[in-house]
N, C-alpha and C positions, 0 to 999 in steps of 0.2 A: 406431480413429480418436479422436484427442483433439479435443474441442470447446472452444474458448476464448471465454468471455464476459468482456468487459472488455478486448478486444484492442487498443483505442485508448488505454487508460490507461497510466500510467507503468510499472506492473508488467507488464501484459498485452503491451505493445509490446516490452518487453525479453524477455519469455518467447518471443514469436514469433521474435525474432532468434536466441535460443538454440536453439530447435527447428530453425530453418533451418540453423544451423551444424552441428547434429547429424544433419541429414537426416531428421528425424522428421516424418511427415505430420500435418497438423492442419487443422481447419476453424475459421476465425476468423469470429466473428459481429459484425455492426454494423448500426445503423440507416441508415448511409451507406456501403454497400459499396464504392462507387467511391473514396471517400476512403481507405478501408482498403487497397484495392488499390494506390493510389499510395504509401501508407505502407510496404507490404511491398516494393514495388519488383520489378524483374525477377528478382533473385536468389531471392526467396522464392516466386515464383509456381509454381515447379516442385514444391514440397512443401506450400504453404499454399493451401487452398481457402477462398474468401471467400463467405459466405452472408449474406443479409439476415435480420435478426431484431430484435425489440423485446422487452425484458424485460416490458413491460406487455401484450404480445399473445401469449396462450397458443398460438394456432394457428401463429404464425410460429415459436415455440420448438419445437413438436412436429415441424415439418418440419426445423428446423435440428439437432435432436438425433437424428433418424433415422439409424441406423447407427453412432452414436457409442458408444464403450465407456467413455470417461472425459470428465469435465467439469471444466474449470478455471473457478472462479467468483470473479471479482473485480469488484465493483461499487462505484462511488463512493458514499460514505456519503450518505444522504438520509433524510428522515422516513418515506419509504415502504420503507425497507430490509427490515424484517421481512416485510411483505406481499409484496414482489417476490421476495425470495430464497426464501421459503417456497414460493411458487408454482413457482419455477424448479426447486427440489429435487423437488417432487411430480411435475412434468412429466418431469423427467429419469429418475426412477425408473420412471414409466409407459412411457417410451420405451426402456427397457432399458439405460440407462447403468449401469455396474457400479462406478464409482469417482468420487467427487467430491473435488476439492482446493479448499478454500475459504480465501480470505484473510479472516482474522478480526481480532480485537483482543486485546491483552494482557488477562489476567484481573485487572483492577484490583480493589483492595480495596473491599468493600461499604461500609466505613466512610467512604470518600471516593468516592462513585459518579461514574462517567462514563457519561452517557446512551447514547452510541454503543456503548460496551462492553456495556451491557445489551441493546441491539438484537442485537449479535452473539451474546450468550449465548442469546437466544431462538432464533436461527437454528441455532446449534449443537445446541440441544435437538431441533429438528426433524430435523436430520441423525441424531442418535442414535436417535430414534424411528422413522426411516424404514427402518432395517435395512440401508441401503446402506453399502458400505465407503467410508470417507471419511478424508481427511487434512486437518487444520486447521493453517494457518500463522498464527501470532500475532506479527506483526512490531511492533516499537516504532516510534518516530518516524522518518519518512522523511527522509534527508538532502536529497532533492530538495525537500522543503517549506521548507528554508532559503531557497530562492529567493523565498519570499514576503517576505523581508526586503529585497529589492532596492530597492523604491521609496524607502524612507526612507534607506537607506544611500547611494544614489546622489545624493539631493537634499539630505540633511541630515547625513550621516555618523553617523547614529544608527539604532538599532532598539529596539523596545519588547517587553516581556514581563512576566510576573508570577511568574517562577521564582526570583527572587533569585539566589543563587549555588549553587542545587541542581544537581548534575550529573544528566544523564539519558542514556538510551540513544538512539543514532541508528543507522540502518542504510540502506545504499544500496539502492534499489529493484532494482537489477540483481542484487544478491545474493539478494533475495527471489525474483526470477524464476529464478535459477539453482537455488535450492532447489526451486522448483515443478517445474522441468524434471526434476530428479533424482527426485522422488517420483512423477512421471508416467511415467517411463521405467524405474524400478527398483522392482519390486514388493516387494523385501525391506525397503524403508524406508517403504512406504506404510501407511496405516491408523493413523497416530499423530497426536499433537498436538505441534507444535514451536513453541516461543517463540524468536523470532529477534532478535538484536541485532548491532550492530557490535562491533569489538574493544575499544573503550574508551568510557567515559562522559565527557561534557563539559557544562560549564555555559555559559550565555549569555555571561557575562563572558569566559570562555576563548575562545569563538567570536569575540567582538569583538576580542580580542587577536590571534587568527589572521588575521582580516580586515585588521586594522591593518598587520600585518607584510607581508601579500601585496599590499596596496594602497599601502603606503608613505605612509599618512596615518592619523591617529587616528580610529578608529571606536568609538563609545560605546554601551554597552547601558544603557538606562534602564528601571529596574524600576517597575512600576505596581501599585497595588492591583487585585485581580481585577475589581471592578466598573468601575473606570476603564478597564482594558484592554478589557473587554467593550464599553463604550460607544465606545471608540476604533475597535475593529475594525468595528463596525456603521456608525458615522458616517463614518469616514475610510477604512477598508479596504473598505467597501461589501460586507461579508459578510452573508449572511442570518443572522438571529438564532440559529437552531439551530446553524450552523457556528461562529459567534463563540463561542457558549456552549461548544461542544465544545473549541475551542482553549483557552479559559480553564480548563475542567475538567481537561484534560490537564496544563496547566502548574501548576495548583494541586496536582494529585496528586503531581507530582514533588517538591514541597516537603514532602509528608506521608509518602510511602512511598519509602524509599531505593531507587534503581535500581542495578543492576550488570550488566555484560555476561556473556554465557555463551558456550560454545564450540560451540553447535549447528551454526552454518554450517560451521565447520571440520570437525566430525565428519562432516557429510553430504557436503561437497564436497571434503574433503582439502586445503583451502587456507584461508588466513586471509581473513576478510571484508575488503572495501575499507575504507580509513580515511577519516576526515573530512578529514584533511589532503589526501589525494589528490583527494577530491571538490571541496573548495574551490579547490584549484589548477586543476582542470579547468574550473571554471565561473566563475573569478574575473573574467573580462571582463564578465560580467553586472553586477558590482557597481561597475564603474568610473564 
């Protein structure tokens, strides 16, 4: 039995859809099981079991992990990340889970640290020390996070950042989910660390140009100094300071460490990853 933590997240929900399509049984966990049942729908109820569990409640996790052979672990980043995921791993090992697939973070350079990446490094260390078989997926920036640009694009025809014209990797969360499904159902490719990217790198000015063409109106990218962007995200984007700091750290990193795509998704899935052009075309109505 595959147990899914993070089943309502962007990656987790796409993974559930993929497992339903494959006819693979799974147990999806949520603090709000009724909402999750609605999300899965009638089609998924024949193969997906829904269970109530809370990452901060060890007793609920012990019950949810009972009989599980594999655990997919994808939690939203938070200041409690190390504490919660370390506990989850320990409980999974005690419950007899044999394989954990963890969504992690790219191994950014120590010379330009990203705090959240450091959290994930600590959790990966726990996995290594636990002795359990584990697969680590390290995706770069989610294409779906480009939807955070919607408010200022729709109201002002602009969006902000601090990446200059540095290109960076983007990947569609559905490709991450498809890779997760592959490593959960194919033992031959499990037990590895995989860094995941889309097929091409893009800068924010290039994304502005693509949005302009799709919307038939000029969209501008405005570059800011990192500290100014940080203040903007907190004051106007209403982000908690730790998350705003994370966004700025990632963008600053892209100006320091050159990024390039790899072929990991294609090697594992036998197809090219989804393109940013396809993603923007699919969701362009959000930007109108």
